[in-house]
N, C-alpha and C positions, 0 to 999 in steps of 0.2 A: 504494500500500500504506500502511495506517495504521502509524505508528511509535509503539510503546509505550515507547520508551527515552527517558531524559532527554536534553535537547537540547544537551549539552556536546560532541557530535560532529556534524560536518557530513558526512553520508554521501554517497559518490559515487552518481551516478544509475544504478547497476546492482547486482544482487545475485548474488554468486558462488554457484554451486550445487555444482560439483564441480571437481576440479583434479588434474592429474597432471604431475609434472616441473615444467617452467616454463610450462605451459599451464593456463589457467583457462577454464571455461565458465559463463556466467551463466544465469539462469532463462529467458532467451529463446533459449538455445542458441548464443549468440555466443561465439566463441573469442577469447581474449586471450593475449598474451605477457606473462608476469610477470617484470619486471626489478626489482620492489620487494622480493621475498622476504619479504613480511609485515613490513616494516621490519626487515630483517636477522635475521629469525627462522627462516624456512624454508631453512636452510642446505643441506638435501639435497632441496630442491624439495618438491613436494606429493605426498602419498600414497606415499612411498618404501616399497616392499614389505618391506624389512628392518625398518623401524620399525613397520609394521603387524603384522608377525610378533612383534616383541618385546612390543608392547602387548597383543596377543591372548594370548600365552603367560602374561604376568604377570597379566592380568585373570582367568585361571582359577586363580590361586594366592591372592593377597591384594591388596586394593586399598588398605587403610588399616589401620594398627594403632596409631597414636598415637606420640608421642615418649617414651612410657614404655619403648619398645623400639627397638632398631635393627633394620635388615633387611639381608639380603645385597645387594640392589640398591644400597642407599645406601652400604654399605661398599665395594662394588666401584667405584662411581662416584667416591667420595672417593679411593680408591687410585689410580685413573687420573689424577685431577687432580693429586695430590701427586707421583706418579712422573714427571709430564711438566711440572712447573712448579718454581718456587722454593720452594714451600710444604711444610708438614708436616701441617696440619690443615685441615678444611673444615667450614663451617656451611651447611646447606641451608635455603632458603626458597622463595618462589613467584614472584618477579619481580625485575627489576632495581632497582626502587625499594626493595624490602625488603632486597635485598643491600646497597645503599648505606646504608640505614638501619642495618643491622647493622654495617657497616664503620665508620660514624661513631660509633655508640654504643661500639663496641669501642675506638676510638681515644680517645674522651673518658675512658672508664673506665681505660684503660691509663695515660693521662697523670695522672689523679688518683691512681691506686693507687701509681705509681712516683715521682711528682714533687710531688704536692700539689694542693690545690684550685684553685690559680691556673692550672694548665695545661689550658685548655679551648678555646682559640681554634682554629678551623678556617679554613685559607686555601684558597680556591677561585678559579676563574678566571672572569672576565667572559665572558658568553655560554656558560657551561657548562650542561650539563643532567644531573641526577643522579636524577630521579624526581619523583613527584607527591605523596609524603607531605609533611606540613607541614615536617618537618626537611629532607628532601632538596630540596624546592622552594625552601627558604630558602638552602641551600648552593649550589644551582644559580644561576648568574650571569645570570639573565634575569628582571628584575622583572615582566614581563608575566604570568609564571606564579605569582608570589607576592604581588603587591601587594594583591589583594583579600582576603587571609587574615590580615592583621595583627591583633593583634601577633604578630610572627614570633619564632622562637627567636633568641637573641642569641649573641654570641661568634663571629661569622662575618665574615671579611674577603675581599673580592674584588679580584683583581689582574688586569691585562691578560694574556692568553694569550701565551706566548712572549716575555715581557718579563722578562729575568733581573734587571735592576735593581729593578723593582717587587717581584719575589719576594724579593729580598734585603732590601728595606726592610720587608717585611711579616712575615717569619718571624723569631720570636724565642723567648725562654725561655717565653713564654706559649702558644706554639703547640703543640697536641697532634697536629695532622695537616695535611698538605697533600694535597688530592685533585685529580687531574688525569685527564682523558681523553687517552690517547695520540693519538687522533684525535678532535677535537671533532666530534660527530655532528650534533645538532639545529641547531647554529648555522652549519653549512655545509661539513662534511667538511674540517676544517683539521688537518693533521698537526702534531704537536708537533715542534719542532726538537730534535735530539739534545742540543745544549748546554743547552737549557732543562731537559730531564729530568735531565741530569747535575747541573745546578745545584740542582734540587729535591732530589735524593738527597743531595748534599753538605750542603745547609742542614739537612735533616732529621737527618742524622747529627750535625751540629754542635750542634743545639739539642735533641736528644732527642725529636724529633717523628717521627711515623709517616708514611711515604709511601704513599698510597692511589692505586692506578690503577683507574679506572672502565673496565673492559673489557666492559661490558654489550653494547656494539655491536661492538667490535673483536675480542672474544675468540672462540675456537673457529673459527679458520680464515679469517675474512673478509679479513684483510690479506695472506694468503699464508703466514703462520706461525700456529702454534696460538694464540699470544698476541702482541699487538702489541708488548709490551715487549721481545720477543726481537729486534726490528728495531734497538733502541736500545742493547742491552747494559746496561740499567738495571733493576735488580730492585726492586719495591716491597716494602713490609712486609705490605700487604693488597691483594688484588685482588678486585673484584666481577665476577660473571658472571651472565648470564641469556640471553635471546633465543635464539641458536643452540645453546645448551647442550641444550635440549630439542627443538629443531627444530620447535617449534609446540606441544609439550606444556608447560604452564606449570611452570617451575622456575627458581630463582635460587640463587646460592651465593657465599660469600666463601672465599678461600683465604688462609691466613696461616701464620705460623711457630710453632715450638714455644716461642719466646721470648714471643710475644704471646698465643697461644691460651689459656693458663691464666687470663687475665683474665676470660674468659667461664666462670666457675665455675658449678656447678649452680644453676639458677634465675635466672641473671642476664639471660638472653635466651632467646627461644624462638619457635616457629612451629608451629601445629597441624598444618599440612599439609607442613611442611618435611621433605624426604627421602621424600616419598610414593613408595611402591614402583612405582607405574605410571610416574611421571615419571622415576624413576631408571633403570628398565628401558629406557625409550626412550632416555634420554640415554646410557646405556652403549653401546647399539648404535650410536647416532649418532656417539659419540666414536670408536669403533673404525673407522668408515668415514672420518671426517674426518681423524683423526690418522694419516695414511699419506703417504708421499712422493708417491704418485700423485695423491691429492686436493689436497694443498697445492701441488704443482707445477702442477696443472691450474688452480688459482686464480690463480697468478702468470701463467700463459700466457694464460688467458682475460681476466684483468684488463688485460694489455697490449693485447690485441686490442680490448677495449671502449674503453680509453683512446685508442687510435690512431684508432678509428672516430669517437669523439666529437670528437676534435681535428680530424679531417677535416670533420666537420659544422660545427664552429666556423668553420673557414676558408671553407667553402662558403657558409654562410648568414649569418654574422655575428651570430647570435643569442647565442652564448656567447663569452666572452673567455678562459676558462681551464677546464681540466679538472684536478682535483686529487684526491688520496686515495691509497689503497694497495690492491693486490689487486683484489677485487671489491666494494670499498666506495669509490665514486667520486662526485664532485660536479661538475656543469657549471655554472659561474658565468655568470649573465646578463650580456650586454654592457651597457655604460653606457647605451646608447640604450633598452634594455629593462629597466632596473633595477627590481627588486622585482616582476617579473611572472612568476616561476617557476610560480605557481599556474595561470596561463593555459596554460602548456605542459603541466602535469599534465592539465588538462581536455582540451586538444587531443589529447594522446596517447591518452587514454582513448577518445575518439571514434574513433580509428583502431585500437583494439584493442590498446593497449599500456598496461601498468601500470607507472608510475614513482612517484617520491616527490618531495617538496620538503624542503629543509633550510633553514628560514627562508624569507623571501620572495624571496630572490635566487639560490637554488641548486636545480637539479634534481638529485635524488639517485638513485643506482642501488645496490641491494644485493641482487643476484640470487642464485639458488642457486649454491652452490660447484661444482655439477656442470653448470653451464650449458654446453650443447653449441654447436657452430658454427652449426647450423641455426637454433636459437632466437635466438642472438645476432644473426645476420645478419637474420633476419626482424624482430626487435625494432628494430634500427637502421633498417631499411627503413621500418617504420611510423613511427618517430620522425621521420625525414626528411620523410615525407609530411605528418605532423602539423605540423611546424615550417613547412614551405612554405605550407600552407593558412593557418596562423595569421599568417604574415608578410603574405600577400596581403590579409588582412582587417584587419591592424593599422593 
């Protein structure tokens, strides 16, 4: 097939045509088990009937009305987010990158408005990932994503993840924000340590900086709680969301407090499609399904099963040396003998009808539907084991 798209993506050698639940069928009719979840997006699997119904109902009412007006779906979704989080106000956009862009702009403006022009520095973590805009790719701690786009925005400091001493040395009166992923996603599914997030909260309070949690990948149920910060008992000042929020329909958001929200006065920030009625209608229905004890308990149960099975595969094959993560957001770290070859496991799995992910060159990542059932989990692991054994035989 001729590819008419720019070459910044390396597409897999198959074209998905339809999907249901955790199963995908390509254009040749081959069935695959999906344990990738559209990179932690398809939180309710594919083609969930309740989401189709919500989208269809809203499509017959209004698609777009502009941000000169608010809509009931947007207000309803904002209310759900506020009532179930630390926050008081919500800003809607279209993606995780836009959510983080908004969070960082809000933090910079809050610092300037309340403390003066000197309070601009953003402290981020090495190997973090916060999006692909020029600002967010600069704040992200992976030079491979930013080095070709210099000159980059200034006033950004990167410190090692989970290193309290480095954080203490970096945060000062010049700091307007510290941004952290509670579980580093793209760099290898690395959970933050409780003491690290507690230190970040303490330092931000001491120096008048805002604590921003990037929950684009961890938010909306993937860790077994609605938001990952709930595992730690540490509340941020701003939280960014996207991915699972719309379960495949593009939407992003930031949640913040009444103390901070007024910084975004009329005209200070915006988004043409932010709060789109179609996206919010889908997200409302998805939220109501995910934010139940049944779904969140299911995530914890299935996450333990997946982690146990992957650990067994570690012991049996020696390909992986560690399984880490939370809930149904897990990473299998390649053993030293197979370091940086996670991409080969991705390809081997696809040959065996299994869709997984990588997180950097050394971690195979799993972010399946939060409704993953026992049958699909077992079949997926069966296919992974067959793929790993075939790959080992040829390695």
